[in-house]
N, C-alpha and C positions, 0 to 999 in steps of 0.2 A: 753329335760330335762324330759318331761312327760313320754316318753317311757322308759327312763333309770330308773326313780323312780318307774314306774309301775312294773319293773322287780327287784325291791329291791336294786337298787344302789342309795345310798344317794348322792344328788347333791346340790351344792351351787353356785348360779350365781355370777360371779365376773366381774368386769370391769377392766381388765388388757389387755395390748396389747399382742395379740397372744394366749390368753387363755380366754375362756368363762365360763367354769365350773370347779370347784374343786369337785371331786367325791371320794367316798369311796367304795372299793370293799367289797365283803362279808367277806374277811379276815381282814378288817380294814385298808388296805393300801390305801393311798391317791394318786390319779393320776389326771392329768389335761386333759381337752378336749377343742378342738377348734371346734365350730359348723359352718358348711358351708351349706348354703341353696341355692337352685336354682329352677327355673322353666325351662321347656324345651326351648332350643334356636331354631333358624330357621332350624337347621339341625336335630332336634328331639332328641338332647342329653342334658344332664345336665352339665353345665360348671361352674367350681369353681375357684376362685382366691386363690392361696396359696402363702404366703410370703416366702422369702428366709430364714429368721431366724425363723425356726420352733422350738418353745419352748414347745409346748404342747406334752404330751405323746401320745395322740390319736386324730384323726380327725373323726368327725361324719358328713357324707355327707347326707343331707336331700333332698329328692325329694318331693317338696311341693305338687305337684298334686297327687302323689301316697301315700303321708302321710306315708312314710317309710324311713329307713336310711341304710347306709352302714358304718361300722366302720373299720378304718384302723389305724395301728400304724404309727407314724411319719416316722420311718425308711422304711416303705413299700411304701412310696409315691415316685413318680418319682422326679428327681431333677428340672424339669421344674416348673415355677411359676403358671402354669395353669393345671387343672386336669379335664378331661371329663369322664362322665360315661353314658352308654346307659341305657334306661329304663328297658331292660330285665335283667340288673344286679341287680336290686332292687327286690329281692325275699324275701319271708317269711323266707326261710332257711338262707339267708344272714343276715337278721335282727336278727334272733334268735342266730346265730353263733356269731355275733358281740356283742350282749348284754351279752351273756354267757361269752365271752372272757373278757369283762370289769368286770363282776361280780367275775371272778376267778383271777383277776389281783393280782400279788404279786410283790412287789418291791424286787430287789436283796438284799438279807440279807447277812451280813458278818458273817462268822462262828466264834463263840467264841472259843478260845483255850481251850483244855481240861486241867483240873487241874491235876497236878502230885502228 
C-alpha cells in the first residue's frame, strides 16, 4: 500500500475475501488489489497461494526480503492455485512498470450513442 500511494495511487484497505485494497488510478477509475507476500522458501523462490475464485483486478506479489513487488492482472496468472517467482524477477523496472500500469488503469467504458 505504501509503494502504491508513494506513486500517487490512492488506496483504501478493506477486509473482504479475495480483496485487500480498493485503489483509484490517476484517471479516477477504481480497481481492486489482492496483496500476496512471501519470504524465500527452501528452494530460494517466493511461493504464493492463490485462490481459485479470483475476484481482484490485480495481484501484487511482495518479496518481503527485497522490499519490492511485481504487479499482475488476474487474467495473467496461471490457472494453478500456487504461484512461484524467482528473486531475479523482482527488478526496479518490474516495480516501476507495475505501478505505472496501475496508475494508468481505465475501466472499460461504454460508448454513448451519438445524438441525431
